[in-house]
C-alpha positions as CSV (number, residue, x, y, z in Angstrom):
1,X,110.2,165.3,79.1
2,X,112.8,167.7,77.8
3,X,113.0,171.2,79.4
4,X,114.9,174.3,78.7
5,X,118.1,174.5,80.7
6,X,117.6,178.3,81.3
7,X,114.0,178.7,82.0
8,X,112.6,175.2,82.6
9,X,109.8,175.4,79.9
10,X,108.8,172.0,78.7
11,X,108.9,170.6,75.2
12,X,105.1,170.6,75.3
13,X,105.0,174.5,75.3
14,X,103.6,175.8,72.2
15,X,106.2,176.6,69.3
16,X,109.2,175.8,71.6
17,X,112.4,174.4,70.1
18,X,115.7,173.7,71.6
19,X,119.3,174.3,70.3
20,X,122.2,172.0,70.8
21,X,122.9,173.2,74.3
22,X,119.3,172.8,75.5
23,X,118.3,176.3,75.6
24,X,114.9,177.1,74.1
25,X,114.1,179.7,71.3
26,X,112.3,181.9,73.7
27,X,115.4,182.4,75.9
28,X,117.5,183.0,72.8
29,X,115.2,185.6,71.5
30,X,115.2,187.3,74.9
31,X,119.1,187.3,74.8
32,X,118.9,188.9,71.4
33,X,116.6,191.6,72.6
34,X,118.8,192.3,75.7
35,X,122.1,192.1,74.0
36,X,121.6,193.5,70.4
37,X,118.9,196.1,70.7
38,X,119.8,199.5,71.9
39,X,116.8,200.3,73.8
40,X,118.0,204.0,74.9
41,X,118.5,205.0,71.5
42,X,115.1,203.6,70.4
43,X,113.5,205.6,73.3
44,X,115.2,208.7,72.0
45,X,113.8,208.1,68.5
46,X,110.3,207.7,69.8
47,X,110.5,210.6,72.0
48,X,111.8,212.7,69.1
49,X,108.9,211.6,67.0
50,X,106.4,212.3,69.7
51,X,107.7,215.9,70.2
52,X,107.8,216.5,66.4
53,X,104.2,216.0,66.2
54,X,102.8,216.9,69.6
55,X,100.3,219.9,69.5
56,X,100.4,220.3,65.6
57,X,97.0,218.9,64.9
58,X,93.6,218.5,66.6
59,X,95.0,215.0,67.6
60,X,98.5,214.0,68.4
61,X,98.0,210.5,67.4
62,X,95.6,207.6,67.1
63,X,96.5,204.7,69.1
64,X,94.7,201.2,68.0
65,X,93.5,199.8,71.4
66,X,92.3,196.1,71.6
67,X,92.4,196.0,75.3
68,X,95.3,193.5,75.4
69,X,98.5,193.9,77.3
70,X,100.6,195.4,74.3
71,X,97.9,198.1,73.3
72,X,97.4,198.9,76.9
73,X,101.1,199.4,77.6
74,X,101.4,201.5,74.4
75,X,98.4,203.7,75.3
76,X,99.8,204.1,78.9
77,X,103.2,205.0,77.8
78,X,102.1,207.7,75.3
79,X,99.8,209.2,78.0
80,X,102.3,209.3,80.7
81,X,105.6,209.7,79.3
């Protein structure tokens, strides 16, 4: 069974593919997110948007909440940060 040379995920993992060096698409995507996205700048943009709208209306924002990990993290972040 073929496995990713970086993370060890097997070829049976849903939607996985491998490049010529044996690295999976999931590892490549993580490399892109780590190397190419300026997370500090993105946080400053988000913080600016929050401050721009905070306290102007009865509600600062509406957060769609499904109960999954992504919406839970978003709600937590907006409440605590």
